[in-house]
C-alpha positions in Angstrom: 29.9 -6.8 0.4 26.3 -7.5 -1.2 26.4 -6.9 -4.6 23.8 -4.4 -5.8 21.2 -5.5 -8.1 19.2 -3.3 -10.8 15.7 -3.4 -11.4 16.2 -5.1 -14.6 18.1 -8.4 -12.6 15.1 -8.8 -9.7 11.4 -10.3 -10.2 10.4 -7.1 -12.4 11.7 -4.4 -14.3 8.8 -1.9 -12.9 10.3 1.2 -10.5 6.8 0.9 -8.7 4.9 -0.4 -5.4 1.4 -1.0 -6.2 -1.1 -3.0 -4.7 -4.2 -4.9 -6.3 -4.4 -6.2 -10.1 -4.1 -8.6 -13.1 -2.5 -11.6 -13.7 0.8 -12.0 -15.5 2.1 -15.0 -17.9 2.1 -18.5 -16.0 5.3 -19.5 -18.0 6.8 -16.1 -16.6 5.7 -16.7 -13.1 7.5 -20.2 -13.2 10.3 -19.0 -14.2 10.8 -16.1 -11.4 9.9 -18.5 -8.7 12.3 -20.9 -9.7 15.0 -18.2 -10.2 14.0 -17.0 -6.7 14.1 -20.2 -4.6 17.1 -20.4 -2.6 16.8 -22.9 -0.2 16.1 -26.3 0.4 13.7 -28.5 -1.3 10.7 -26.2 -0.2 12.9 -23.5 -0.4 12.5 -22.8 3.8 16.1 -22.6 5.6 18.1 -24.6 3.4 21.5 -24.2 2.4 23.4 -25.1 -1.2 26.4 -26.3 0.6 24.8 -27.5 4.2 26.7 -24.8 6.1 25.1 -22.1 7.9 21.6 -20.7 7.2 19.9 -19.3 4.2 16.8 -17.3 4.4 14.9 -16.5 0.8 13.3 -13.1 1.4 10.7 -11.8 -1.2 9.7 -7.9 -1.3 7.8 -5.6 -3.6 10.2 -2.6 -3.0 11.2 -3.0 -7.2 12.9 0.9 -7.6 14.9 3.3 -5.4 15.5 4.3 -2.8 13.8 1.4 -1.4 15.5 -1.5 -3.2 18.7 -0.3 -2.5 17.7 0.1 1.5 16.2 -3.5 2.0 20.0 -4.7 0.2 21.7 -2.6 3.0 19.8 -3.9 5.6 20.5 -7.8 4.7 23.8 -6.9 4.5 24.0 -5.6 8.2 21.8 -8.5 9.3 24.5 -10.6 7.7 27.2 -8.7 8.9 26.1 -9.2 12.8 25.1 -12.6 12.3 27.9 -14.8 10.6 26.6 -17.8 8.8 23.6 -16.2 7.7 22.6 -15.4 4.1 20.0 -14.0 3.2 18.3 -14.3 -0.5 16.7 -11.4 -2.0 14.0 -11.1 -4.6 12.3 -8.1 -6.0 8.8 -8.4 -7.3 6.2 -5.8 -8.9 3.7 -5.7 -6.4 0.6 -7.3 -8.4 2.9 -10.1 -9.8 3.8 -10.9 -6.1 1.1 -10.7 -4.3 -1.8 -12.3 -7.6 0.9 -14.6 -9.1 3.9 -15.4 -7.6 3.3 -16.1 -4.0 0.1 -18.3 -4.5 2.3 -20.4 -7.0 4.5 -20.7 -4.7 2.4 -21.6 -1.6 0.9 -23.9 -3.9 4.5 -25.4 -4.9 6.2 -25.9 -2.1 8.7 -23.1 -2.9 7.7 -20.8 -0.8 10.5 -17.9 0.5 11.1 -17.6 4.6 9.6 -14.1 4.7 7.4 -12.4 2.3 5.2 -9.7 1.5 2.0 -9.5 3.7 -0.7 -7.3 3.4 -3.0 -8.5 6.3 -6.7 -8.7 6.4 -8.6 -11.5 5.1 -5.8 -12.6 2.6 -3.6 -13.0 5.8 -6.7 -14.7 7.8 -6.5 -17.5 4.3 -2.9 -18.0 4.9 -3.3 -18.6 8.6 -6.2 -21.2 7.8 -3.9 -23.1 5.3 -1.2 -23.2 8.1 1.2 -21.0 5.9 2.5 -18.4 8.5 4.2 -18.8 12.0 2.3 -17.1 14.9 4.9 -14.4 16.1 2.8 -13.2 19.7 5.4 -14.8 21.5 8.7 -14.6 19.6 8.0 -11.3 18.5 5.8 -9.8 21.3 8.4 -7.3 22.4 8.4 -5.8 18.7 4.2 -6.0 18.6 4.0 -3.9 21.4 6.6 -1.5 20.0 4.2 -1.2 16.8 1.0 -1.1 18.8 -2.1 -0.5 17.4 -1.2 -0.9 13.6 0.1 -4.6 14.5 -3.7 -5.3 14.8 -4.1 -5.5 10.9 -1.8 -8.5 10.7 -3.7 -10.3 13.6 -6.3 -13.0 13.4 -8.1 -14.3 16.1 -5.7 -12.5 18.3 -2.5 -13.6 17.6 -0.3 -11.9 15.1 0.9 -13.4 11.6 2.7 -10.3 10.4 4.1 -7.4 11.1 3.8 -4.0 9.5 7.0 -1.9 8.5 5.0 1.0 7.4 1.6 2.8 8.3 -0.4 5.3 7.6 -3.4 7.0 6.1 -4.4 7.5 2.4 -5.0 11.2 1.4 -4.6 13.5 -1.3 -1.1 14.2 -2.2 -0.7 17.6 -3.7 2.0 19.5 -5.8 1.8 22.9 -3.8 3.6 24.6 -6.6 0.5 23.9 -8.8 -2.0 24.6 -6.0 -0.2 28.1 -4.8 0.0 28.8 -9.0 -3.7 28.9 -9.0 -3.9 31.1 -6.0 -4.7 28.3 -3.3 -3.3 28.5 0.1 -1.3 25.5 0.9 -1.3 26.3 4.6 -5.2 25.3 5.0 -6.0 22.8 2.8 -10.0 21.9 2.1 -11.5 20.1 5.4 -15.0 19.5 3.7 -16.6 18.3 -0.1 -17.5 22.2 -0.7 -14.5 23.7 -0.1 -12.7 20.8 -2.2 -15.1 21.4 -5.0 -14.1 25.1 -5.0 -10.5 24.4 -5.1 -11.0 22.0 -7.9 -12.5 24.6 -10.1 -10.3 27.1 -9.1 -7.5 24.6 -10.3 -9.3 23.8 -13.7 -9.7 27.8 -14.2 -6.1 27.9 -14.2 -5.6 25.6 -17.0 -4.8 22.7 -14.0 -5.7 19.3 -14.1 -7.3 18.9 -10.5 -6.8 15.5 -10.2 -4.7 12.4 -11.1 -6.0 8.9 -11.2 -4.6 5.7 -12.2 -7.6 4.0 -13.4 -5.9 1.2 -15.4 -4.5 -0.7 -12.4 -8.2 -0.7 -11.2 -7.5 -0.1 -7.7 -6.5 3.3 -7.1 -9.7 3.8 -8.8 -11.7 2.0 -6.4 -10.0 3.6 -3.4 -12.2 6.5 -4.6 -14.9 4.3 -3.6 -13.6 2.8 -0.2 -12.6 6.4 1.0 -16.2 7.2 0.6 -17.8 4.2 1.9 -15.8 4.7 5.2 -17.2 8.0 5.5 -20.6 7.4 4.3 -21.1 4.2 6.3 -21.6 3.7 10.0 -18.9 1.7 12.0 -21.6 -0.3 13.3 -22.9 -1.2 9.9 -19.2 -1.9 8.6 -18.5 -4.6 11.5 -21.9 -6.2 10.7 -21.1 -6.0 7.1 -17.6 -7.7 7.5 -18.6 -10.4 10.0 -22.2 -11.5 8.4 -21.7 -10.6 4.5 -24.7 -8.1 4.6 -24.7 -4.9 2.7 -28.2 -4.3 2.8 -28.2 -1.2 4.9 -29.0 1.7 2.7 -25.8 3.5 3.4 -23.8 0.9 1.0 -26.0 2.1 -1.7 -25.3 5.6 -0.5 -21.9 5.6 -0.8 -22.3 4.9 -4.7 -24.4 7.8 -4.8 -22.0 10.2 -2.9 -19.4 9.3 -4.9 -21.1 10.5 -8.2 -21.2 13.7 -6.8 -17.5 13.9 -6.4 -17.5 12.1 -10.2 -19.8 15.0 -11.8 -17.0 17.4 -10.6 -15.1 16.4 -13.7 -11.9 16.8 -12.2 -10.1 14.0 -13.3 -7.1 13.8 -15.4 -8.3 12.9 -19.4 -8.0 9.3 -20.2 -7.6 8.4 -16.3 -9.2 4.8 -17.2 -6.1 4.4 -19.3 -3.4 6.0 -17.0 -1.1 3.5 -14.8 -0.9 4.6 -11.2 2.8 4.5 -10.4 4.7 3.4 -13.5 7.0 6.3 -14.4 6.2 9.9 -15.9 3.0 9.1 -17.8 1.4 7.3 -14.6 -0.8 9.3 -12.3 2.0 9.6 -9.3 4.2 10.9 -12.4 1.8 13.7 -13.6 1.3 15.1 -9.6 5.4 15.0 -9.5 6.1 16.2 -12.3 3.7 19.2 -12.5 0.8 17.9 -14.6 -1.8 17.1 -12.1 -2.0 18.9 -8.6 -3.3 16.1 -6.7 -3.6 12.4 -6.5 -5.5 10.3 -3.7 -3.1 7.8 -2.5 -1.7 5.5 0.2 1.1 6.6 2.8 3.6 5.2 0.6 3.1 7.5 -2.5 5.5 10.4 -1.3 8.7 7.6 -2.4 6.9 6.6 -5.4 6.5 10.4 -6.5 10.0 11.6 -5.1 11.6 8.5 -7.0 10.1 9.5 -10.3 10.8 13.3 -9.9 14.6 12.4 -8.7 15.0 10.0 -12.4 13.3 12.8 -14.3 15.7 15.6 -12.9 18.9 13.7 -12.7 19.0 13.7 -8.9 20.4 11.7 -6.9 18.1 8.4 -6.0 18.0 9.4 -2.2 17.2 13.2 -2.5 13.8 14.2 -0.6 13.7 17.1 -2.9 9.9 16.8 -3.5 8.9 15.2 -0.5 10.7 18.3 1.1 9.7 20.9 -1.0 6.9 20.6 -3.3 4.4 18.6 -1.7 1.2 18.9 0.8 -1.1 16.1 2.0 -4.7 16.3 3.2 -7.2 13.9 4.3 -10.2 12.9 2.6 -12.9 15.2 3.6 -16.1 13.7 5.5 -19.9 13.8 3.6 -22.0 15.7 5.7 -24.7 13.0 5.2 -22.3 10.3 6.5 -22.0 7.9 9.3 -18.3 7.4 9.4 -17.7 8.9 12.6 -14.1 10.1 11.8 -12.5 7.3 10.6 -10.1 7.2 8.3 -8.9 4.6 5.6 -5.6 3.7 5.6 -3.0 0.6 6.1 0.6 -0.3 5.7 2.6 -2.7 4.0 4.4 -5.5 6.3 6.2 -9.0 5.9 5.1 -12.6 7.1 7.4 -15.6 8.2 6.8 -18.9 6.8 5.8 -21.4 9.5 8.6 -23.6 8.2 11.1 -20.6 8.1 14.1 -20.9 10.3 14.0 -18.8 13.8 16.6 -16.6 12.5 14.0 -15.5 10.1 12.4 -14.0 12.9 15.0 -12.2 14.3 15.7 -10.6 10.9 12.1 -9.0 10.7 12.8 -7.9 14.3 16.0 -6.2 12.9 13.8 -4.4 10.1 11.3 -3.1 12.6 14.3 -2.1 15.2 14.3 1.6 16.2 17.5 2.3 13.9 16.1 0.9 10.8 12.5 2.2 11.1 14.5 5.6 11.6 16.5 5.4 8.7 13.5 4.4 6.5 11.6 7.4 7.9 14.5 9.3 6.6 13.6 8.3 2.8 10.1 10.2 3.1 8.5 6.8 4.7 5.7 6.3 7.2 6.9 4.4 10.5 4.9 1.4 11.6 6.8 2.5 15.0 4.2 5.0 17.0 7.7 6.3 18.8 9.5 7.4 15.5 6.0 9.9 14.4 7.1 13.0 15.7 10.6 12.6 13.7 9.3 13.0 10.4 10.3 16.2 9.0 8.8 15.5 5.2 5.7 17.9 5.7 3.2 15.6 3.7 3.8 12.4 5.8 4.0 14.7 8.7 -0.1 16.1 8.3 -0.9 12.6 7.3 0.6 11.5 10.6 -1.4 13.8 12.6 -4.7 12.9 10.4 -3.7 9.4 11.7 -3.6 10.3 15.6 -6.7 12.6 14.9 -8.6 9.7 13.3 -11.5 8.1 15.4 -10.2 4.7 14.1 -8.4 3.3 10.9 -10.6 1.2 8.4 -8.2 -1.3 6.8 -8.2 -1.2 2.7 -11.1 -2.9 1.8 -9.7 -5.3 -1.1 -7.2 -6.4 1.6 -10.2 -6.4 4.5 -12.4 -8.2 2.7 -10.2 -10.5 1.2 -9.2 -11.7 -2.6 -12.4 -13.4 -3.8 -14.3 -10.1 -2.8 -11.8 -7.8 -3.8 -11.6 -8.0 -7.7 -15.0 -8.4 -8.3 -15.6 -5.4 -6.0 -13.3 -3.4 -7.7 -14.2 -4.4 -11.2 -18.0 -3.4 -10.5 -16.5 0.2 -8.8 -14.6 1.0 -11.9 -17.4 0.3 -14.3 -19.0 2.5 -12.1 -17.0 5.4 -12.5 -16.8 5.0 -15.9 -20.1 5.3 -16.5 -21.5 1.6 -16.8 -22.9 0.4 -13.5 -25.1 2.0 -10.7 -24.9 2.4 -7.0 -26.6 -1.0 -6.3 -24.6 -3.0 -8.9 -21.3 -1.9 -6.7 -22.9 -3.5 -3.8 -24.6 -6.3 -5.4 -21.1 -7.5 -6.5 -19.9 -7.1 -3.3 -22.4 -9.1 -1.8 -22.6 -11.7 -4.6 -19.0 -12.4 -4.2 -19.2 -12.8 -0.7 -21.5 -15.3 -0.9 -20.1 -17.2 -3.4 
């Protein structure tokens, strides 16, 4: 049987799943990449003894239960396919995305299967010849996933597949919500209602919202959501195809966000709070009853559940928090917005290296099989397979899936959609604005300038 590795034996010790941000020391990264590569000269499909097939798989599931779940899935595939060995390495997401993968691609030590976020980043990988076209070899799986797979398509071809997909929204500690006398069966649907709820929570001595601003992207998501509600789909499409952000709706995005900031609903010291790194993080604050809600992506239930289970000595697979103490509702639309019912969202997926052995595609299809996806959902996660949406028992995830079904469309995370050259300057400008060190137009200028540069 495959030995279960503890987090301190893998790429990074943080039990987290977070998205975009800083860099780590180059020396540490080189060591990690060298330790992780288990293939031949280029890390793709080699075998140490010349027998069988080795697949190197890098993912960002460093915390339980996902870490153990992926180990089990790999073991199952090995058992079903004698001669195939899967060498797994898990990395904290920022490290994997911003440093480890780019260095591996540049150094010829790329893994066979690796985390993939779609959007502009994937388009660059396609241009560089890094990823395999899955359009024909995984056509049945692509069809089973449906619309979410389009976020991993470039020029009509599919270069990655999501294993989870859903909208971002407010994750609510229902115990705190009820303690303040608020209704957990009828969450706010307008900003006036949400502002009133925040006021009620503050009157009860409860922090309405936890924000993990230290990591940058969780704060930037507030601007993303506001933009999706404020800017029309047509204006979005024009900006993404031409880089033209001159429409007044982009500046209005910052003005609408300022009305949220003026409500003073965030936790004290949000600028120095991490997003998903233990009990003191924004996710931990909600999970452990120190804040009433957090605006976060579809993965957050599992992150908070892991923190809750560890703090309370529960089994790592326990769904106590998700099933009994969490609610969810979508980001309300702005009355002056032109978003036309769209919602911000996305997912996590995997891409296959262009030089990976054929068995890598088979393994990816196994990850996305109905059986594996059903067990993934049972851990409190959102599936990529549309057919399993109705089977979600977790009330928060079920509410998120309902919002996804009712939305007129889904806008992929803006840092992912715009690509890394734009993402970092954009996120930095948004965080500065939210801290009172910029204007709505300066955010727009940062995006425009980085797009042109």
